C-alpha angles and dihedrals in degrees: 000000000000117000122205113240104164092102088067095054119110103222116218112264095009120127115251128207113177090196089065093048114087122241091199131032138173106295115254087219126066099209142010089256092055089047090057090044094053093043091051089052091051093047091050090051091046088053093052093045092050091053088051092049090052094047095043089052096191103102142041124202123214114196117191125197122195130170148130119281113291095017093125106258096142093043091051093052092044095051103034096045095039094112100041118106108257089219089066100040127066121192122193127182116199120211130174111324115256127229092271093048092050090058091064134061115284095256093052103086095048093043089064089063101048113135119255123230113296094026138103112223121197122199112198093200116345148179085320087081086075092067096034113041090027092050090053092042105028092168086078087070088076090071089059092066094223118179123231091259090066087071130237139222115020092346094068093056093047089050092049093049089052091050092050094050092047091047094050089045088055091049093050090048089056094048102262106127116210124204123174133199128195109197101218108216127179119234089236092053090049087053091054092047091049089053090049091053089053095047095044110071090202090059099043092098088063093062131072138162087253088066089057090047091055091047088066088066095054094125092049091049091051089052092049089049094049092051093044098047092045092050099043107036107105136168091257097039107029129183121225119203100210119192105241109181087095105055096193091050089048093053092052092052092047092049090049092050092053091046091051090049092053093043091055091061092067090222121194139172114263113272114246112239124222088251093051091046091055090050093052091048090052092050089048090055092050093051092047091051091056088065112180096326121130 
């Protein structure tokens, strides 16, 4: 079952107001059973496409997930990529940069983990943190030791947006396709999920007082996301604002977006040349001549 996702796309140059984008919409599934059936179909197709991507060996795909806390990034990765061969998929989660990473430009630490040709790379958070968390908490810029020539105030964010767009354009030009999803969670749904993490002992480890502190900056984060998505969504590396209050719905949208990206590559298995075909026939003859002997 193919699900339409174009309505979630942030089109280049268009104004974006997150307050006008829904965090919950009518489910594309009619029952829990149908949800599992659709997800299983998507997972099977993703596995087939990933095998093709690896065999074709012309493209890499970088999938970036960004969201507020408790929006379901980990769950989306776990469920959507459950059937993909681990040898062809690389997942990286980025936390606060360490001392070594702070001594380099803001794109350096994630650049080291870009997927190679034939692979799907998943960034759970990414270099976009540098224009999201740092925009909300600009005091963190002091740890990066930037000179005055790097620019301050609004200039630094415009410069970083430009660096990101140029970087992703470079990746696309070199056959790494970039697709980005913002899981759009409501503040009320986050409150419910935080309560669930407190009430469920198996989820206590997911919650901290720091999460509550960041929740206080909700309006500032929404503003940072609006500016970021508007400035960095391009034709070749688009953003999708996926309603995330319904986790199951969100997972189906995410899997469809990845499938559509892979479909657009027109992947195929390598064509067997005449020479290779003759070699295979010779090997077949040799194997058949061995019969059942050991």
